[in-house]
MARROVEX-360021 format. One line per field, with one value per residue (C-alpha): residue in one letter; x, y, z. Coordinates in pm, 1 decimal, always signed. Each point is the difference from the previous one (the first is absolute). Layout:
res [A:...] .
xx [X:...] .
yy [Y:...] .
zz [Z:...] .
//
This chain:
res [M:A:V:S:V:R:D:V:A:A:V:A:A:V:S:V:G:T:V:S:N:V:L:N:R:P:D:K:V:A:P:A:T:A:E:R:V:L:A:A:I:A:S:L:G:F:V:R:N:D:A:A:R:Q:L:R:A:G:R:S:R:S:I:G:L:V:V:L:D:I:R:N:P:F:F:T:D:I:A:R:G:A:E:E:R:A:A:E:K:G:M:T:L:L:V:G:S:S:Q:E:D:P:D:R:E:G:A:Y:L:D:L:F:L:E:Q:R:V:S:G:V:L:L:S:P:V:A:D:T:R:D:R:L:E:R:L:R:S:N:G:V:P:V:V:L:V:D:R:Q:S:K:D:H:T:F:S:S:V:A:V:D:D:V:V:G:G:R:L:A:V:R:H:L:V:D:V:G:R:R:R:I:A:Y:V:G:G:P:P:S:I:R:Q:V:A:D:R:L:R:G:A:R:Q:A:V:R:R:A:P:G:V:E:L:E:V:V:Q:T:D:A:L:T:V:L:A:G:R:A:A:G:E:L:I:R:E:R:R:P:G:D:R:P:D:A:I:F:A:A:N:D:L:L:A:I:G:I:L:Q:A:L:M:L:P:G:G:L:R:V:P:E:D:I:A:L:I:G:Y:D:D:I:D:F:A:S:A:S:V:V:P:L:S:S:I:R:Q:P:A:G:V:I:G:R:R:A:V:E:L:L:L:D:E:S:F:A:E:D:D:G:S:F:E:T:D:R:V:L:F:Q:P:E:L:I:V:R:E:S:T:R:S:G:P:P:R] .
xx [-3494.8:+349.3:+47.5:+291.8:+245.7:-182.9:-306.3:+274.5:+116.8:-389.0:-105.8:+381.2:+2.5:+313.4:+181.5:+15.6:+418.5:-34.9:-183.8:+294.7:+256.7:-201.2:-7.5:+334.4:+199.1:-157.0:+307.3:-86.8:-351.4:-59.6:-139.9:-322.2:-114.7:+165.0:-227.9:-313.6:+167.0:-51.9:-294.1:-157.1:+163.6:-157.4:-384.7:+35.0:+170.4:+201.7:+333.1:+242.7:+50.8:+335.3:+39.5:-140.6:+296.1:+284.4:-118.8:+37.9:+355.1:+137.5:+63.7:-201.2:+33.9:+110.3:+279.9:+39.6:+230.6:+44.0:+202.0:+156.7:-345.9:-216.6:-44.2:+351.5:-29.7:+271.9:-132.8:-303.8:+235.9:+163.5:-411.7:-45.3:+281.4:-43.3:-365.4:+65.7:+189.8:-158.9:-351.6:+210.6:+33.3:-420.0:+37.8:-48.6:+229.5:-114.6:+106.4:+68.0:+179.8:+204.9:+7.7:+351.1:-106.5:+178.1:-343.5:-242.4:+251.7:+79.3:-449.5:-10.6:+251.1:-172.1:-328.2:+119.5:+158.2:-379.8:-99.7:+242.3:+138.4:+230.8:+249.8:+129.7:+149.6:+76.6:+230.9:+97.9:-32.1:+283.8:+144.7:-311.9:+232.2:-221.7:-317.4:+175.5:+82.7:-273.7:-185.4:+278.7:-51.4:-390.7:+64.4:-27.3:+276.8:+104.5:+237.8:+68.1:-75.7:+170.0:+256.0:+283.4:+81.4:+362.6:-0.3:-171.1:-231.4:-299.5:-37.9:+19.8:-64.6:+173.3:+166.5:+361.3:-155.1:+376.5:+91.9:-285.9:+93.9:+326.2:-152.1:-182.7:+258.9:+333.3:-324.2:-95.6:+401.2:+18.8:-183.5:+214.6:-222.3:+201.1:-237.6:-196.6:-266.7:-168.5:-317.8:-138.6:-248.8:+21.2:+420.5:-169.1:-165.5:+316.6:-59.1:+12.1:+349.0:+112.8:-72.8:+247.0:+228.8:+97.1:-81.7:+328.6:+203.4:-97.8:+120.0:+299.9:+140.6:-106.3:+258.6:-182.1:-315.7:-266.3:-235.7:-262.8:-270.4:-372.4:-205.1:-409.6:-214.2:-149.7:+53.3:-345.4:+35.9:-212.4:+338.4:+179.0:-224.7:+173.4:+381.1:-33.8:-130.7:+261.2:+228.2:-139.1:-42.7:+421.9:+216.7:+154.4:+326.8:-80.5:-272.7:+111.7:+49.5:-132.5:-231.7:-12.5:-325.9:-18.1:-304.8:-217.3:-302.3:+255.4:+131.0:-348.8:-81.7:+310.1:+20.5:-328.6:+77.9:+299.7:-184.8:-239.4:-14.4:+241.5:+202.4:+281.8:+78.0:+88.5:+251.2:+181.6:-28.9:-39.0:+46.9:-237.3:+28.6:-243.5:-31.7:-205.5:-116.1:-329.2:-258.9:-24.0:+319.6:-8.3:-343.3:+102.0:+22.3:+379.3:+49.5:+169.2:+343.3:+14.6:+164.6:-251.5:-93.4:-157.3:-297.8:-171.3:+253.9:+55.2:-332.5:-43.5:+435.2:-153.5:-326.1:+260.6:+229.8:-317.9:-99.4:+310.0:+1.1:-335.4:+3.4:+331.3:+31.7:+11.5:+317.4:+256.4:+61.2:-110.3:+255.5:-125.0:+109.7:+37.3:-86.0:+223.4:-129.7:+248.4:-150.2:-22.8:+98.3:-314.0:+79.5:-276.5:-31.0:+40.7:+357.4:+85.1:+153.3:+370.3:+110.8:-238.6:+145.2] .
yy [+661.7:-175.6:-259.7:+138.8:-106.5:+62.5:-179.3:-373.1:+43.1:+70.5:-320.6:-167.7:+132.2:+86.6:+339.6:+251.0:-19.5:-415.7:+48.7:+211.3:-240.9:-286.0:+214.8:+123.1:-210.9:-345.1:-135.9:+193.5:-165.9:-282.8:-284.0:+4.2:+359.6:+17.5:-269.0:+200.7:+340.0:-175.1:-184.0:+371.9:+183.7:-255.2:-27.8:+385.2:+17.3:+250.7:+206.2:+169.3:+334.7:+22.7:+346.2:+159.5:-258.0:+139.7:+335.3:-14.4:-219.7:+277.6:-176.0:-235.3:-293.7:+4.2:+97.2:+241.1:-113.1:+278.7:-140.3:+188.1:-104.3:-335.0:-33.0:-123.0:-398.7:-1.8:+236.4:-222.4:-293.2:+185.8:+132.3:-287.3:-179.4:+284.9:-101.0:-342.9:+68.3:+242.6:-201.2:-270.0:+192.7:+144.1:+344.6:+184.8:+137.8:+306.2:+127.1:+306.1:+52.8:+359.9:-76.0:+156.4:+267.6:+189.6:+239.4:-338.3:-211.9:+290.6:+4.8:-369.2:+41.7:+229.6:-143.3:-327.4:+210.6:+139.4:-367.7:-105.4:-338.7:-177.3:+78.0:+87.6:-159.5:+243.5:-39.8:+307.7:+257.3:+245.1:+79.0:+29.1:+59.4:+220.9:-163.3:-300.4:+156.8:+110.9:-354.0:-72.9:+317.1:-118.2:-351.4:-171.5:-219.9:-23.5:-275.5:+129.7:-243.5:-89.5:+281.6:+7.3:+211.9:+136.6:+105.2:-224.2:+271.4:-257.2:-356.7:-94.9:-286.4:-9.3:-211.0:+121.2:+221.0:+42.7:-313.6:-25.5:+229.8:-136.6:-390.2:+105.0:+197.5:-293.0:-256.0:+262.5:+31.4:-400.9:-98.2:+191.9:+392.0:+337.5:+323.8:-48.9:+219.0:+90.2:+54.1:+134.2:+201.9:+320.3:+62.8:+181.4:-422.3:-135.1:-363.0:+137.7:+122.5:-269.0:-191.4:+200.9:+62.0:-379.1:+10.6:+235.7:-226.4:-189.1:+127.5:+156.4:-381.7:-128.9:+221.0:+59.8:+57.8:+273.6:+70.4:+305.6:+137.7:+34.5:+227.5:-134.1:+239.0:-307.4:-343.6:-168.3:-216.6:+359.6:+219.5:-359.8:+8.8:+352.5:-79.3:-298.2:+130.6:+323.1:-306.3:-188.2:+332.9:+49.6:-128.0:-359.3:+171.2:+229.2:-235.5:-225.9:-367.9:-72.1:+145.5:+44.0:+66.4:+159.9:-244.4:-267.1:+281.2:+195.8:-318.4:-80.8:+339.1:-31.3:-346.6:+100.7:+330.7:-272.7:-190.1:+204.8:-112.0:+82.7:+2.0:-170.7:-332.5:-99.7:-88.2:-42.3:+367.0:+96.2:-123.5:+72.5:-55.8:+144.6:-22.8:-167.5:-285.8:+0.7:-177.4:+162.9:-29.7:-385.3:+61.8:+237.6:-50.9:-62.7:-111.5:+226.8:+21.5:+146.2:+41.6:-144.3:+185.7:-158.9:+164.5:-194.1:-31.1:+332.8:+35.1:-267.4:+164.7:+339.9:-12.3:-235.7:+298.7:+210.4:-187.7:-35.9:+332.5:+102.3:-242.0:+70.8:+161.7:+398.8:-13.0:+116.7:-348.4:-72.9:-55.3:+44.2:-312.3:+22.0:-335.5:+9.8:-274.9:-30.2:-87.4:-269.3:+19.2:-227.2:-24.9:-94.4:+62.0:+356.7:-29.0:-353.0:+71.8:+131.3:+381.5:+91.0:-84.1] .
zz [+39.7:-38.6:+231.7:+285.7:+197.6:+309.2:-152.4:+0.7:+336.0:+170.6:-203.3:+69.7:+358.7:-22.2:+29.8:-236.7:-11.6:-38.3:-296.8:-121.3:+101.6:-221.0:-267.8:+28.2:+292.3:-7.7:+170.5:+247.1:+55.4:+170.4:-268.1:+106.1:+50.3:-342.9:-107.8:+145.1:-134.8:-395.8:+82.6:+96.5:-286.5:-253.8:+104.3:+40.2:-316.8:+150.4:-296.4:+137.4:-95.3:-125.1:-128.2:+317.0:+189.5:-259.1:+19.8:+463.2:-109.2:-184.6:-352.9:-193.0:-158.9:-302.9:-191.3:-328.5:-344.8:-209.0:-347.4:-310.4:-243.0:+119.1:-329.5:+12.5:+54.7:+211.7:+191.7:+15.7:+83.7:+257.8:+165.0:+51.3:+171.2:+239.5:-3.9:+103.9:+282.7:+169.2:-32.4:+197.9:+216.2:+10.1:-176.3:-318.8:-258.0:-211.4:-213.7:-282.0:-276.1:-61.2:-364.9:+27.7:+124.4:+309.3:+83.1:-2.7:+203.8:+288.2:-38.1:+67.8:+324.7:+100.3:-32.5:+159.3:+265.9:+77.8:+17.2:+276.9:-201.9:+223.5:-208.8:-448.9:-252.0:-287.8:-355.8:-47.7:-256.5:+93.4:+367.5:+297.7:+252.2:+172.3:-60.9:+125.8:+292.6:+127.1:-14.3:+230.5:+231.9:+6.3:+47.5:-287.1:-181.8:-332.4:-153.3:-380.0:-275.2:-326.7:+125.9:+207.1:+328.9:-49.1:+353.8:+188.2:+139.7:-140.8:-50.7:-391.2:-154.7:-344.0:-263.6:-169.8:-307.5:-54.3:-28.9:-168.2:-298.1:-23.6:-63.1:-271.7:-197.3:+94.7:-174.0:-293.6:-73.2:+53.9:-297.6:-153.3:-37.0:-50.0:-36.5:+364.7:+63.5:+348.9:-48.3:+370.5:+163.0:+176.5:+200.8:+336.6:+79.8:+130.6:-170.0:-322.9:+120.1:+193.0:-323.1:-210.4:+217.3:-47.2:-350.5:-5.3:+229.0:-258.6:-255.4:+118.0:+54.6:-389.6:-233.3:-326.9:+97.8:+43.3:+182.5:-89.7:+182.5:-26.0:+150.1:+70.8:+248.0:+126.4:+101.9:-243.5:-276.7:-195.1:+70.1:-121.7:-335.5:-33.7:+50.1:-176.9:-342.5:+21.1:-27.8:-289.1:-232.6:+59.2:-273.1:+57.9:+87.1:+216.8:+202.3:+352.0:-96.2:+368.6:+278.0:+326.0:+118.2:+392.5:+85.6:-205.7:-81.6:-140.4:-254.5:-83.8:-136.9:-191.5:-156.0:-119.2:-163.8:-139.3:-157.5:-149.0:-400.3:-202.5:+367.0:+85.8:+201.2:+326.5:+64.9:-269.5:-107.3:+262.5:+391.9:+279.1:+406.7:+221.1:+413.5:+268.6:-192.3:+5.0:-78.6:-360.2:-16.2:-111.8:-177.5:-246.9:-391.4:+27.4:+403.6:+144.2:+206.4:+390.4:+214.9:+268.7:+316.3:+339.3:+29.1:+200.2:+204.4:-8.7:+147.9:+261.0:+175.1:-48.9:+222.3:+307.0:-5.6:+56.0:+293.4:+173.2:+2.3:+63.9:+294.1:+126.7:+362.0:-18.9:+166.0:-266.0:-24.2:-392.8:-242.0:-330.6:-338.3:-311.0:-184.3:-346.4:-250.0:-270.7:-333.2:-217.9:-387.1:-241.5:-323.5:-275.6:-387.0:+0.5:+10.1:-47.4:-355.5:-98.8:-157.2:-285.8:-353.1] .
//
């Protein structure tokens, strides 16, 4: 039979309330009394029932995180940063991957609500305002991750992807490229759309530069390989001389396709830049230039915002916060040369 709080109280010769204070509010208990209670806990092998305590409190010590694709190392790094910060606060992180599927995303949000999590971090596929409002109305705060909250309805932590798109294309223009292809995933994903918007802004400021959009159905290596094969098979005069991929996984797939036997040279024939600066970018057969995002810092900051809202006084005085980091251009071998001859 499990040892109960009453058993501890009996051995320590104190009330059940005193045992509870030692466990939850030790500053309210005299040191000698607390020492006696802790000794009783150790001798009896008492383990507190956090699940029952959380149910009584109405919420758990867990945080839910839903990302677009956990296979993408960028989101893995976000999860790691969030988990580290949560652990520092005595909390656990529950992670779900929507696989860029709105229905799957919704299922995770419903599950986290049922689990009574303390809050939810979300990198949304599309517009999920109704579900997010439902979470908030049930006392579950939400922070958007890798996505800006345009109207400040929810707190958010993101990188300015419009600036990132400009940085990538401006760099390609600076190294002499004039026919640029943007290879991106579904335009319904805000990050994809924002990076394209920044790319177009850079092109408008560069006379004589053309931008072609090559859409893919996913932000994966496989989708990048398919796009790269189509580009490789074009006649030389119809091919772009540079590619900006919406993320590094796409860029890695494109690189694989371009460099098949009898294929093209990177960067001599086609320069290539990705986005996120995951570890694999620097380790690829041709080290990839990329736009760096501070993934771990994003995860940690998102947890901090979530806890700020979760433990704020319920008097309507809490104000949402929007944290926007600036991206950084990382130049490697895939874009170092000048234009092809």
